[in-house]
PyMOL commands that place a pseudoatom at each C-alpha (Angstrom):
pseudoatom trace, name=CA, resn=UNK, resi=1, chain=A, elem=C, hetatm=0, pos=[52.803, 11.371, -19.554]
pseudoatom trace, name=CA, resn=UNK, resi=2, chain=A, elem=C, hetatm=0, pos=[49.560, 11.218, -21.547]
pseudoatom trace, name=CA, resn=UNK, resi=3, chain=A, elem=C, hetatm=0, pos=[46.834, 13.417, -21.476]
pseudoatom trace, name=CA, resn=UNK, resi=4, chain=A, elem=C, hetatm=0, pos=[44.735, 12.949, -18.693]
pseudoatom trace, name=CA, resn=UNK, resi=5, chain=A, elem=C, hetatm=0, pos=[47.589, 12.609, -15.739]
pseudoatom trace, name=CA, resn=UNK, resi=6, chain=A, elem=C, hetatm=0, pos=[48.246, 16.159, -17.288]
pseudoatom trace, name=CA, resn=UNK, resi=7, chain=A, elem=C, hetatm=0, pos=[48.214, 18.761, -14.254]
pseudoatom trace, name=CA, resn=UNK, resi=8, chain=A, elem=C, hetatm=0, pos=[46.489, 16.265, -11.823]
pseudoatom trace, name=CA, resn=UNK, resi=9, chain=A, elem=C, hetatm=0, pos=[47.483, 16.993, -7.989]
pseudoatom trace, name=CA, resn=UNK, resi=10, chain=A, elem=C, hetatm=0, pos=[50.184, 15.318, -6.477]
pseudoatom trace, name=CA, resn=UNK, resi=11, chain=A, elem=C, hetatm=0, pos=[47.819, 15.663, -3.193]
pseudoatom trace, name=CA, resn=UNK, resi=12, chain=A, elem=C, hetatm=0, pos=[44.020, 14.093, -3.048]
pseudoatom trace, name=CA, resn=UNK, resi=13, chain=A, elem=C, hetatm=0, pos=[41.584, 16.529, -3.378]
pseudoatom trace, name=CA, resn=UNK, resi=14, chain=A, elem=C, hetatm=0, pos=[38.560, 16.919, -0.676]
pseudoatom trace, name=CA, resn=UNK, resi=15, chain=A, elem=C, hetatm=0, pos=[35.362, 16.872, -2.521]
pseudoatom trace, name=CA, resn=UNK, resi=16, chain=A, elem=C, hetatm=0, pos=[34.269, 20.561, -1.712]
pseudoatom trace, name=CA, resn=UNK, resi=17, chain=A, elem=C, hetatm=0, pos=[37.189, 21.202, -3.055]
pseudoatom trace, name=CA, resn=UNK, resi=18, chain=A, elem=C, hetatm=0, pos=[36.016, 20.156, -6.238]
pseudoatom trace, name=CA, resn=UNK, resi=19, chain=A, elem=C, hetatm=0, pos=[32.921, 23.095, -6.217]
pseudoatom trace, name=CA, resn=UNK, resi=20, chain=A, elem=C, hetatm=0, pos=[31.009, 23.897, -3.286]
pseudoatom trace, name=CA, resn=UNK, resi=21, chain=A, elem=C, hetatm=0, pos=[28.269, 21.599, -3.131]
pseudoatom trace, name=CA, resn=UNK, resi=22, chain=A, elem=C, hetatm=0, pos=[30.472, 18.841, -2.341]
pseudoatom trace, name=CA, resn=UNK, resi=23, chain=A, elem=C, hetatm=0, pos=[29.685, 19.374, 1.220]
pseudoatom trace, name=CA, resn=UNK, resi=24, chain=A, elem=C, hetatm=0, pos=[30.170, 16.599, 3.605]
pseudoatom trace, name=CA, resn=UNK, resi=25, chain=A, elem=C, hetatm=0, pos=[26.564, 16.425, 5.097]
pseudoatom trace, name=CA, resn=UNK, resi=26, chain=A, elem=C, hetatm=0, pos=[25.068, 16.423, 1.323]
pseudoatom trace, name=CA, resn=UNK, resi=27, chain=A, elem=C, hetatm=0, pos=[27.427, 13.164, 0.222]
pseudoatom trace, name=CA, resn=UNK, resi=28, chain=A, elem=C, hetatm=0, pos=[26.599, 11.596, 3.985]
pseudoatom trace, name=CA, resn=UNK, resi=29, chain=A, elem=C, hetatm=0, pos=[22.697, 11.736, 2.562]
pseudoatom trace, name=CA, resn=UNK, resi=30, chain=A, elem=C, hetatm=0, pos=[23.513, 10.277, -0.644]
pseudoatom trace, name=CA, resn=UNK, resi=31, chain=A, elem=C, hetatm=0, pos=[25.702, 7.737, 0.991]
pseudoatom trace, name=CA, resn=UNK, resi=32, chain=A, elem=C, hetatm=0, pos=[23.212, 7.053, 3.336]
pseudoatom trace, name=CA, resn=UNK, resi=33, chain=A, elem=C, hetatm=0, pos=[20.206, 6.466, 0.755]
pseudoatom trace, name=CA, resn=UNK, resi=34, chain=A, elem=C, hetatm=0, pos=[22.299, 4.092, -1.577]
pseudoatom trace, name=CA, resn=UNK, resi=35, chain=A, elem=C, hetatm=0, pos=[23.662, 2.130, 1.319]
pseudoatom trace, name=CA, resn=UNK, resi=36, chain=A, elem=C, hetatm=0, pos=[20.127, 1.825, 3.112]
pseudoatom trace, name=CA, resn=UNK, resi=37, chain=A, elem=C, hetatm=0, pos=[18.956, 0.492, -0.453]
pseudoatom trace, name=CA, resn=UNK, resi=38, chain=A, elem=C, hetatm=0, pos=[21.128, -2.354, -0.428]
pseudoatom trace, name=CA, resn=UNK, resi=39, chain=A, elem=C, hetatm=0, pos=[20.262, -3.381, 3.134]
pseudoatom trace, name=CA, resn=UNK, resi=40, chain=A, elem=C, hetatm=0, pos=[16.443, -3.520, 1.548]
pseudoatom trace, name=CA, resn=UNK, resi=41, chain=A, elem=C, hetatm=0, pos=[17.306, -6.293, -1.257]
pseudoatom trace, name=CA, resn=UNK, resi=42, chain=A, elem=C, hetatm=0, pos=[19.681, -7.864, 1.259]
pseudoatom trace, name=CA, resn=UNK, resi=43, chain=A, elem=C, hetatm=0, pos=[16.707, -8.288, 3.499]
pseudoatom trace, name=CA, resn=UNK, resi=44, chain=A, elem=C, hetatm=0, pos=[14.747, -9.439, 0.331]
pseudoatom trace, name=CA, resn=UNK, resi=45, chain=A, elem=C, hetatm=0, pos=[16.771, -12.039, -1.207]
pseudoatom trace, name=CA, resn=UNK, resi=46, chain=A, elem=C, hetatm=0, pos=[15.266, -14.832, -1.216]
pseudoatom trace, name=CA, resn=UNK, resi=47, chain=A, elem=C, hetatm=0, pos=[18.066, -17.365, -2.325]
pseudoatom trace, name=CA, resn=UNK, resi=48, chain=A, elem=C, hetatm=0, pos=[16.337, -20.310, -1.681]
pseudoatom trace, name=CA, resn=UNK, resi=49, chain=A, elem=C, hetatm=0, pos=[14.242, -19.091, -4.651]
pseudoatom trace, name=CA, resn=UNK, resi=50, chain=A, elem=C, hetatm=0, pos=[16.514, -18.865, -7.196]
pseudoatom trace, name=CA, resn=UNK, resi=51, chain=A, elem=C, hetatm=0, pos=[18.366, -15.431, -5.726]
pseudoatom trace, name=CA, resn=UNK, resi=52, chain=A, elem=C, hetatm=0, pos=[21.513, -14.503, -6.264]
pseudoatom trace, name=CA, resn=UNK, resi=53, chain=A, elem=C, hetatm=0, pos=[24.168, -11.514, -6.006]
pseudoatom trace, name=CA, resn=UNK, resi=54, chain=A, elem=C, hetatm=0, pos=[23.402, -10.461, -10.011]
pseudoatom trace, name=CA, resn=UNK, resi=55, chain=A, elem=C, hetatm=0, pos=[19.831, -10.553, -8.949]
pseudoatom trace, name=CA, resn=UNK, resi=56, chain=A, elem=C, hetatm=0, pos=[20.384, -8.588, -5.782]
pseudoatom trace, name=CA, resn=UNK, resi=57, chain=A, elem=C, hetatm=0, pos=[22.846, -6.451, -7.168]
pseudoatom trace, name=CA, resn=UNK, resi=58, chain=A, elem=C, hetatm=0, pos=[20.340, -5.401, -9.729]
pseudoatom trace, name=CA, resn=UNK, resi=59, chain=A, elem=C, hetatm=0, pos=[17.887, -5.016, -6.891]
pseudoatom trace, name=CA, resn=UNK, resi=60, chain=A, elem=C, hetatm=0, pos=[19.863, -2.535, -5.208]
pseudoatom trace, name=CA, resn=UNK, resi=61, chain=A, elem=C, hetatm=0, pos=[20.585, -0.835, -7.855]
pseudoatom trace, name=CA, resn=UNK, resi=62, chain=A, elem=C, hetatm=0, pos=[17.417, -0.152, -9.029]
pseudoatom trace, name=CA, resn=UNK, resi=63, chain=A, elem=C, hetatm=0, pos=[16.097, 0.836, -5.261]
pseudoatom trace, name=CA, resn=UNK, resi=64, chain=A, elem=C, hetatm=0, pos=[19.273, 2.704, -4.850]
pseudoatom trace, name=CA, resn=UNK, resi=65, chain=A, elem=C, hetatm=0, pos=[17.541, 5.056, -8.063]
pseudoatom trace, name=CA, resn=UNK, resi=66, chain=A, elem=C, hetatm=0, pos=[14.453, 4.875, -6.295]
pseudoatom trace, name=CA, resn=UNK, resi=67, chain=A, elem=C, hetatm=0, pos=[14.865, 6.323, -3.098]
pseudoatom trace, name=CA, resn=UNK, resi=68, chain=A, elem=C, hetatm=0, pos=[17.236, 8.764, -4.698]
pseudoatom trace, name=CA, resn=UNK, resi=69, chain=A, elem=C, hetatm=0, pos=[14.337, 10.025, -6.624]
pseudoatom trace, name=CA, resn=UNK, resi=70, chain=A, elem=C, hetatm=0, pos=[11.747, 9.953, -4.164]
pseudoatom trace, name=CA, resn=UNK, resi=71, chain=A, elem=C, hetatm=0, pos=[14.143, 11.967, -1.893]
pseudoatom trace, name=CA, resn=UNK, resi=72, chain=A, elem=C, hetatm=0, pos=[14.561, 14.603, -4.918]
pseudoatom trace, name=CA, resn=UNK, resi=73, chain=A, elem=C, hetatm=0, pos=[10.587, 14.821, -5.334]
pseudoatom trace, name=CA, resn=UNK, resi=74, chain=A, elem=C, hetatm=0, pos=[9.939, 15.294, -1.716]
pseudoatom trace, name=CA, resn=UNK, resi=75, chain=A, elem=C, hetatm=0, pos=[12.013, 18.741, -2.048]
pseudoatom trace, name=CA, resn=UNK, resi=76, chain=A, elem=C, hetatm=0, pos=[13.101, 17.599, 1.459]
pseudoatom trace, name=CA, resn=UNK, resi=77, chain=A, elem=C, hetatm=0, pos=[16.851, 18.126, -0.171]
pseudoatom trace, name=CA, resn=UNK, resi=78, chain=A, elem=C, hetatm=0, pos=[16.325, 20.870, -2.532]
pseudoatom trace, name=CA, resn=UNK, resi=79, chain=A, elem=C, hetatm=0, pos=[20.232, 20.410, -3.710]
pseudoatom trace, name=CA, resn=UNK, resi=80, chain=A, elem=C, hetatm=0, pos=[18.684, 17.265, -4.728]
pseudoatom trace, name=CA, resn=UNK, resi=81, chain=A, elem=C, hetatm=0, pos=[17.114, 16.279, -8.702]
pseudoatom trace, name=CA, resn=UNK, resi=82, chain=A, elem=C, hetatm=0, pos=[17.376, 13.574, -11.223]
pseudoatom trace, name=CA, resn=UNK, resi=83, chain=A, elem=C, hetatm=0, pos=[18.967, 14.338, -14.208]
pseudoatom trace, name=CA, resn=UNK, resi=84, chain=A, elem=C, hetatm=0, pos=[18.870, 11.099, -16.507]
pseudoatom trace, name=CA, resn=UNK, resi=85, chain=A, elem=C, hetatm=0, pos=[16.235, 8.696, -14.623]
pseudoatom trace, name=CA, resn=UNK, resi=86, chain=A, elem=C, hetatm=0, pos=[17.127, 5.839, -17.526]
pseudoatom trace, name=CA, resn=UNK, resi=87, chain=A, elem=C, hetatm=0, pos=[19.531, 3.201, -16.474]
pseudoatom trace, name=CA, resn=UNK, resi=88, chain=A, elem=C, hetatm=0, pos=[22.745, 4.912, -16.863]
pseudoatom trace, name=CA, resn=UNK, resi=89, chain=A, elem=C, hetatm=0, pos=[20.871, 7.301, -13.898]
pseudoatom trace, name=CA, resn=UNK, resi=90, chain=A, elem=C, hetatm=0, pos=[22.005, 10.236, -13.078]
pseudoatom trace, name=CA, resn=UNK, resi=91, chain=A, elem=C, hetatm=0, pos=[21.589, 13.003, -10.556]
pseudoatom trace, name=CA, resn=UNK, resi=92, chain=A, elem=C, hetatm=0, pos=[22.556, 15.766, -9.261]
pseudoatom trace, name=CA, resn=UNK, resi=93, chain=A, elem=C, hetatm=0, pos=[24.254, 17.733, -6.022]
pseudoatom trace, name=CA, resn=UNK, resi=94, chain=A, elem=C, hetatm=0, pos=[22.934, 21.282, -7.259]
pseudoatom trace, name=CA, resn=UNK, resi=95, chain=A, elem=C, hetatm=0, pos=[24.049, 21.347, -10.863]
pseudoatom trace, name=CA, resn=UNK, resi=96, chain=A, elem=C, hetatm=0, pos=[27.274, 18.803, -9.597]
pseudoatom trace, name=CA, resn=UNK, resi=97, chain=A, elem=C, hetatm=0, pos=[26.075, 14.971, -12.155]
pseudoatom trace, name=CA, resn=UNK, resi=98, chain=A, elem=C, hetatm=0, pos=[27.001, 12.360, -10.380]
pseudoatom trace, name=CA, resn=UNK, resi=99, chain=A, elem=C, hetatm=0, pos=[26.321, 8.265, -10.325]
pseudoatom trace, name=CA, resn=UNK, resi=100, chain=A, elem=C, hetatm=0, pos=[26.891, 5.110, -8.560]
pseudoatom trace, name=CA, resn=UNK, resi=101, chain=A, elem=C, hetatm=0, pos=[27.884, 1.823, -8.713]
pseudoatom trace, name=CA, resn=UNK, resi=102, chain=A, elem=C, hetatm=0, pos=[29.406, -1.523, -6.584]
pseudoatom trace, name=CA, resn=UNK, resi=103, chain=A, elem=C, hetatm=0, pos=[32.573, -2.119, -6.554]
pseudoatom trace, name=CA, resn=UNK, resi=104, chain=A, elem=C, hetatm=0, pos=[35.904, -1.716, -5.423]
pseudoatom trace, name=CA, resn=UNK, resi=105, chain=A, elem=C, hetatm=0, pos=[36.628, 2.050, -4.882]
pseudoatom trace, name=CA, resn=UNK, resi=106, chain=A, elem=C, hetatm=0, pos=[40.263, 0.694, -5.758]
pseudoatom trace, name=CA, resn=UNK, resi=107, chain=A, elem=C, hetatm=0, pos=[39.212, -0.940, -9.100]
pseudoatom trace, name=CA, resn=UNK, resi=108, chain=A, elem=C, hetatm=0, pos=[36.559, 1.644, -11.362]
pseudoatom trace, name=CA, resn=UNK, resi=109, chain=A, elem=C, hetatm=0, pos=[35.468, -0.133, -15.015]
pseudoatom trace, name=CA, resn=UNK, resi=110, chain=A, elem=C, hetatm=0, pos=[35.794, 1.077, -18.245]
pseudoatom trace, name=CA, resn=UNK, resi=111, chain=A, elem=C, hetatm=0, pos=[31.258, 1.644, -17.617]
pseudoatom trace, name=CA, resn=UNK, resi=112, chain=A, elem=C, hetatm=0, pos=[32.296, 2.607, -14.440]
pseudoatom trace, name=CA, resn=UNK, resi=113, chain=A, elem=C, hetatm=0, pos=[34.000, 5.645, -16.190]
pseudoatom trace, name=CA, resn=UNK, resi=114, chain=A, elem=C, hetatm=0, pos=[31.849, 5.628, -19.027]
pseudoatom trace, name=CA, resn=UNK, resi=115, chain=A, elem=C, hetatm=0, pos=[30.912, 8.991, -19.758]
pseudoatom trace, name=CA, resn=UNK, resi=116, chain=A, elem=C, hetatm=0, pos=[27.121, 10.158, -20.686]
pseudoatom trace, name=CA, resn=UNK, resi=117, chain=A, elem=C, hetatm=0, pos=[26.892, 13.581, -22.888]
pseudoatom trace, name=CA, resn=UNK, resi=118, chain=A, elem=C, hetatm=0, pos=[24.411, 15.336, -21.308]
pseudoatom trace, name=CA, resn=UNK, resi=119, chain=A, elem=C, hetatm=0, pos=[26.764, 14.039, -17.884]
pseudoatom trace, name=CA, resn=UNK, resi=120, chain=A, elem=C, hetatm=0, pos=[29.467, 15.426, -19.466]
pseudoatom trace, name=CA, resn=UNK, resi=121, chain=A, elem=C, hetatm=0, pos=[27.890, 19.053, -20.813]
pseudoatom trace, name=CA, resn=UNK, resi=122, chain=A, elem=C, hetatm=0, pos=[26.726, 19.583, -17.621]
pseudoatom trace, name=CA, resn=UNK, resi=123, chain=A, elem=C, hetatm=0, pos=[30.163, 19.190, -15.505]
pseudoatom trace, name=CA, resn=UNK, resi=124, chain=A, elem=C, hetatm=0, pos=[31.543, 21.433, -17.965]
pseudoatom trace, name=CA, resn=UNK, resi=125, chain=A, elem=C, hetatm=0, pos=[28.956, 23.829, -16.956]
pseudoatom trace, name=CA, resn=UNK, resi=126, chain=A, elem=C, hetatm=0, pos=[29.414, 22.709, -13.392]
pseudoatom trace, name=CA, resn=UNK, resi=127, chain=A, elem=C, hetatm=0, pos=[32.872, 23.513, -12.835]
pseudoatom trace, name=CA, resn=UNK, resi=128, chain=A, elem=C, hetatm=0, pos=[34.059, 25.229, -16.184]
pseudoatom trace, name=CA, resn=UNK, resi=129, chain=A, elem=C, hetatm=0, pos=[35.492, 22.907, -19.500]
pseudoatom trace, name=CA, resn=UNK, resi=130, chain=A, elem=C, hetatm=0, pos=[38.680, 22.931, -18.491]
pseudoatom trace, name=CA, resn=UNK, resi=131, chain=A, elem=C, hetatm=0, pos=[38.063, 21.290, -15.154]
pseudoatom trace, name=CA, resn=UNK, resi=132, chain=A, elem=C, hetatm=0, pos=[35.883, 19.422, -16.301]
pseudoatom trace, name=CA, resn=UNK, resi=133, chain=A, elem=C, hetatm=0, pos=[37.919, 17.592, -19.134]
pseudoatom trace, name=CA, resn=UNK, resi=134, chain=A, elem=C, hetatm=0, pos=[38.013, 13.845, -18.492]
pseudoatom trace, name=CA, resn=UNK, resi=135, chain=A, elem=C, hetatm=0, pos=[35.831, 14.003, -15.595]
pseudoatom trace, name=CA, resn=UNK, resi=136, chain=A, elem=C, hetatm=0, pos=[33.222, 11.456, -13.258]
pseudoatom trace, name=CA, resn=UNK, resi=137, chain=A, elem=C, hetatm=0, pos=[31.999, 11.532, -9.850]
pseudoatom trace, name=CA, resn=UNK, resi=138, chain=A, elem=C, hetatm=0, pos=[30.856, 8.381, -8.681]
pseudoatom trace, name=CA, resn=UNK, resi=139, chain=A, elem=C, hetatm=0, pos=[30.039, 6.880, -5.813]
pseudoatom trace, name=CA, resn=UNK, resi=140, chain=A, elem=C, hetatm=0, pos=[31.782, 2.911, -5.077]
pseudoatom trace, name=CA, resn=UNK, resi=141, chain=A, elem=C, hetatm=0, pos=[29.466, 1.108, -3.032]
pseudoatom trace, name=CA, resn=UNK, resi=142, chain=A, elem=C, hetatm=0, pos=[31.987, -1.800, -1.726]
pseudoatom trace, name=CA, resn=UNK, resi=143, chain=A, elem=C, hetatm=0, pos=[30.300, -4.537, 0.214]
pseudoatom trace, name=CA, resn=UNK, resi=144, chain=A, elem=C, hetatm=0, pos=[31.015, -7.486, 1.214]
pseudoatom trace, name=CA, resn=UNK, resi=145, chain=A, elem=C, hetatm=0, pos=[30.517, -11.688, 0.912]
pseudoatom trace, name=CA, resn=UNK, resi=146, chain=A, elem=C, hetatm=0, pos=[27.070, -11.269, 1.997]
pseudoatom trace, name=CA, resn=UNK, resi=147, chain=A, elem=C, hetatm=0, pos=[27.094, -8.837, 0.042]
pseudoatom trace, name=CA, resn=UNK, resi=148, chain=A, elem=C, hetatm=0, pos=[26.202, -6.086, 2.556]
pseudoatom trace, name=CA, resn=UNK, resi=149, chain=A, elem=C, hetatm=0, pos=[27.845, -2.385, 2.266]
pseudoatom trace, name=CA, resn=UNK, resi=150, chain=A, elem=C, hetatm=0, pos=[30.753, -2.411, 4.413]
pseudoatom trace, name=CA, resn=UNK, resi=151, chain=A, elem=C, hetatm=0, pos=[32.132, 0.891, 2.133]
pseudoatom trace, name=CA, resn=UNK, resi=152, chain=A, elem=C, hetatm=0, pos=[31.029, 3.883, 0.379]
pseudoatom trace, name=CA, resn=UNK, resi=153, chain=A, elem=C, hetatm=0, pos=[32.881, 6.527, -0.767]
pseudoatom trace, name=CA, resn=UNK, resi=154, chain=A, elem=C, hetatm=0, pos=[32.803, 9.138, -3.116]
pseudoatom trace, name=CA, resn=UNK, resi=155, chain=A, elem=C, hetatm=0, pos=[34.618, 9.126, -6.412]
pseudoatom trace, name=CA, resn=UNK, resi=156, chain=A, elem=C, hetatm=0, pos=[36.980, 11.800, -8.479]
pseudoatom trace, name=CA, resn=UNK, resi=157, chain=A, elem=C, hetatm=0, pos=[38.092, 10.352, -11.361]
pseudoatom trace, name=CA, resn=UNK, resi=158, chain=A, elem=C, hetatm=0, pos=[39.842, 11.781, -14.513]
pseudoatom trace, name=CA, resn=UNK, resi=159, chain=A, elem=C, hetatm=0, pos=[40.502, 9.710, -17.945]
pseudoatom trace, name=CA, resn=UNK, resi=160, chain=A, elem=C, hetatm=0, pos=[40.748, 6.571, -19.389]
pseudoatom trace, name=CA, resn=UNK, resi=161, chain=A, elem=C, hetatm=0, pos=[42.357, 5.012, -16.621]
pseudoatom trace, name=CA, resn=UNK, resi=162, chain=A, elem=C, hetatm=0, pos=[40.381, 6.142, -13.896]
pseudoatom trace, name=CA, resn=UNK, resi=163, chain=A, elem=C, hetatm=0, pos=[43.091, 8.178, -11.830]
pseudoatom trace, name=CA, resn=UNK, resi=164, chain=A, elem=C, hetatm=0, pos=[41.719, 8.861, -8.614]
pseudoatom trace, name=CA, resn=UNK, resi=165, chain=A, elem=C, hetatm=0, pos=[42.192, 12.970, -7.394]
pseudoatom trace, name=CA, resn=UNK, resi=166, chain=A, elem=C, hetatm=0, pos=[39.439, 11.780, -4.958]
pseudoatom trace, name=CA, resn=UNK, resi=167, chain=A, elem=C, hetatm=0, pos=[38.636, 9.134, -3.067]
pseudoatom trace, name=CA, resn=UNK, resi=168, chain=A, elem=C, hetatm=0, pos=[36.858, 9.967, 0.145]
pseudoatom trace, name=CA, resn=UNK, resi=169, chain=A, elem=C, hetatm=0, pos=[35.360, 7.813, 2.346]
pseudoatom trace, name=CA, resn=UNK, resi=170, chain=A, elem=C, hetatm=0, pos=[31.448, 8.823, 3.690]
pseudoatom trace, name=CA, resn=UNK, resi=171, chain=A, elem=C, hetatm=0, pos=[30.910, 7.814, 7.407]
pseudoatom trace, name=CA, resn=UNK, resi=172, chain=A, elem=C, hetatm=0, pos=[27.929, 6.192, 7.010]
pseudoatom trace, name=CA, resn=UNK, resi=173, chain=A, elem=C, hetatm=0, pos=[28.297, 5.576, 11.431]
pseudoatom trace, name=CA, resn=UNK, resi=174, chain=A, elem=C, hetatm=0, pos=[26.344, 8.044, 13.423]
pseudoatom trace, name=CA, resn=UNK, resi=175, chain=A, elem=C, hetatm=0, pos=[27.109, 10.260, 17.011]
pseudoatom trace, name=CA, resn=UNK, resi=176, chain=A, elem=C, hetatm=0, pos=[26.552, 7.870, 19.746]
pseudoatom trace, name=CA, resn=UNK, resi=177, chain=A, elem=C, hetatm=0, pos=[24.046, 7.294, 22.181]
pseudoatom trace, name=CA, resn=UNK, resi=178, chain=A, elem=C, hetatm=0, pos=[24.365, 6.493, 25.282]
pseudoatom trace, name=CA, resn=UNK, resi=179, chain=A, elem=C, hetatm=0, pos=[21.388, 4.174, 27.355]
pseudoatom trace, name=CA, resn=UNK, resi=180, chain=A, elem=C, hetatm=0, pos=[21.719, 2.289, 30.031]
pseudoatom trace, name=CA, resn=UNK, resi=181, chain=A, elem=C, hetatm=0, pos=[23.743, -1.491, 28.670]
pseudoatom trace, name=CA, resn=UNK, resi=182, chain=A, elem=C, hetatm=0, pos=[26.212, 1.982, 27.954]
pseudoatom trace, name=CA, resn=UNK, resi=183, chain=A, elem=C, hetatm=0, pos=[27.332, 3.315, 24.500]
pseudoatom trace, name=CA, resn=UNK, resi=184, chain=A, elem=C, hetatm=0, pos=[25.366, 2.506, 21.365]
pseudoatom trace, name=CA, resn=UNK, resi=185, chain=A, elem=C, hetatm=0, pos=[26.385, 3.330, 17.998]
pseudoatom trace, name=CA, resn=UNK, resi=186, chain=A, elem=C, hetatm=0, pos=[24.078, 3.966, 14.881]
pseudoatom trace, name=CA, resn=UNK, resi=187, chain=A, elem=C, hetatm=0, pos=[24.479, 2.603, 11.841]
pseudoatom trace, name=CA, resn=UNK, resi=188, chain=A, elem=C, hetatm=0, pos=[23.208, 4.512, 8.891]
pseudoatom trace, name=CA, resn=UNK, resi=189, chain=A, elem=C, hetatm=0, pos=[20.754, 6.723, 9.580]
pseudoatom trace, name=CA, resn=UNK, resi=190, chain=A, elem=C, hetatm=0, pos=[17.405, 6.067, 7.331]
pseudoatom trace, name=CA, resn=UNK, resi=191, chain=A, elem=C, hetatm=0, pos=[15.345, 8.780, 5.480]
pseudoatom trace, name=CA, resn=UNK, resi=192, chain=A, elem=C, hetatm=0, pos=[12.252, 8.603, 6.485]
pseudoatom trace, name=CA, resn=UNK, resi=193, chain=A, elem=C, hetatm=0, pos=[11.062, 5.069, 4.592]
pseudoatom trace, name=CA, resn=UNK, resi=194, chain=A, elem=C, hetatm=0, pos=[10.675, 1.882, 6.999]
pseudoatom trace, name=CA, resn=UNK, resi=195, chain=A, elem=C, hetatm=0, pos=[11.798, -0.381, 4.211]
pseudoatom trace, name=CA, resn=UNK, resi=196, chain=A, elem=C, hetatm=0, pos=[10.256, -3.219, 2.134]
pseudoatom trace, name=CA, resn=UNK, resi=197, chain=A, elem=C, hetatm=0, pos=[7.559, -4.994, 4.543]
pseudoatom trace, name=CA, resn=UNK, resi=198, chain=A, elem=C, hetatm=0, pos=[8.035, -9.332, 4.662]
pseudoatom trace, name=CA, resn=UNK, resi=199, chain=A, elem=C, hetatm=0, pos=[4.467, -10.338, 3.718]
pseudoatom trace, name=CA, resn=UNK, resi=200, chain=A, elem=C, hetatm=0, pos=[2.627, -11.801, 6.742]
pseudoatom trace, name=CA, resn=UNK, resi=201, chain=A, elem=C, hetatm=0, pos=[-0.022, -14.795, 6.035]
pseudoatom trace, name=CA, resn=UNK, resi=202, chain=A, elem=C, hetatm=0, pos=[-3.444, -14.497, 7.135]
pseudoatom trace, name=CA, resn=UNK, resi=203, chain=A, elem=C, hetatm=0, pos=[-3.428, -16.281, 10.744]
pseudoatom trace, name=CA, resn=UNK, resi=204, chain=A, elem=C, hetatm=0, pos=[-6.986, -17.888, 9.740]
pseudoatom trace, name=CA, resn=UNK, resi=205, chain=A, elem=C, hetatm=0, pos=[-7.704, -19.042, 6.919]
pseudoatom trace, name=CA, resn=UNK, resi=206, chain=A, elem=C, hetatm=0, pos=[-10.038, -16.904, 5.373]
pseudoatom trace, name=CA, resn=UNK, resi=207, chain=A, elem=C, hetatm=0, pos=[-13.973, -18.083, 4.481]
pseudoatom trace, name=CA, resn=UNK, resi=208, chain=A, elem=C, hetatm=0, pos=[-15.241, -16.561, 1.793]
pseudoatom trace, name=CA, resn=UNK, resi=209, chain=A, elem=C, hetatm=0, pos=[-18.945, -16.433, 1.965]
pseudoatom trace, name=CA, resn=UNK, resi=210, chain=A, elem=C, hetatm=0, pos=[-21.534, -18.811, -0.213]
pseudoatom trace, name=CA, resn=UNK, resi=211, chain=A, elem=C, hetatm=0, pos=[-24.360, -17.258, -2.587]
pseudoatom trace, name=CA, resn=UNK, resi=212, chain=A, elem=C, hetatm=0, pos=[-27.771, -17.655, -1.772]
pseudoatom trace, name=CA, resn=UNK, resi=213, chain=A, elem=C, hetatm=0, pos=[-28.884, -20.143, -3.780]
pseudoatom trace, name=CA, resn=UNK, resi=214, chain=A, elem=C, hetatm=0, pos=[-32.334, -18.671, -5.777]
pseudoatom trace, name=CA, resn=UNK, resi=215, chain=A, elem=C, hetatm=0, pos=[-35.513, -20.300, -5.425]
pseudoatom trace, name=CA, resn=UNK, resi=216, chain=A, elem=C, hetatm=0, pos=[-36.679, -21.231, -8.215]
pseudoatom trace, name=CA, resn=UNK, resi=217, chain=A, elem=C, hetatm=0, pos=[-40.969, -20.090, -7.392]
pseudoatom trace, name=CA, resn=UNK, resi=218, chain=A, elem=C, hetatm=0, pos=[-43.881, -22.875, -8.178]
for i in range(1, 218): cmd.bond("trace and resi %d" % i, "trace and resi %d" % (i + 1))
show_as sticks, trace
zoom trace
């Protein structure tokens, strides 16, 4: 048995069993932020202008970073902060470092499993050196054929093979609301940001005032 699978629990663990900071409420908030970011990216896609799954995916990743950064700097969530603002984006739930990617939870790639040195050091401080050995925390954003989010999963992956010690699907549905037509389910609560606005052309052509001509003095 490889070192990466030694002392691996036979049953999956829950996120808060790794660290008490990883509560269900906090993971749901982060999951909704990332789901809403992809929703905006898909809504803005202009396929007739050349957008494709790659360009939409890049925009969704940038939007996800921005949503998390905006929520962190607003201090609405005191437990949320950004550790690495580079392309290798890492955010913190209290002291616990986490990254996110688009893809299936069951199929993490080598890139998904790659650990930055600062991330590994921070996880060691949060969990202890032995517990953090070979471990990474990830949000997997799973999408359908239209690019929209179908599932968000919080993962605890260990070792080069990415053994999943935790694969907890984040509930994105909000409590049902009663209305005149029956029960309506609210999906993916927003974070206070209304999302991108479509450009609205003016209803009438703009009239630029003409500059008065100068009359030469006789």
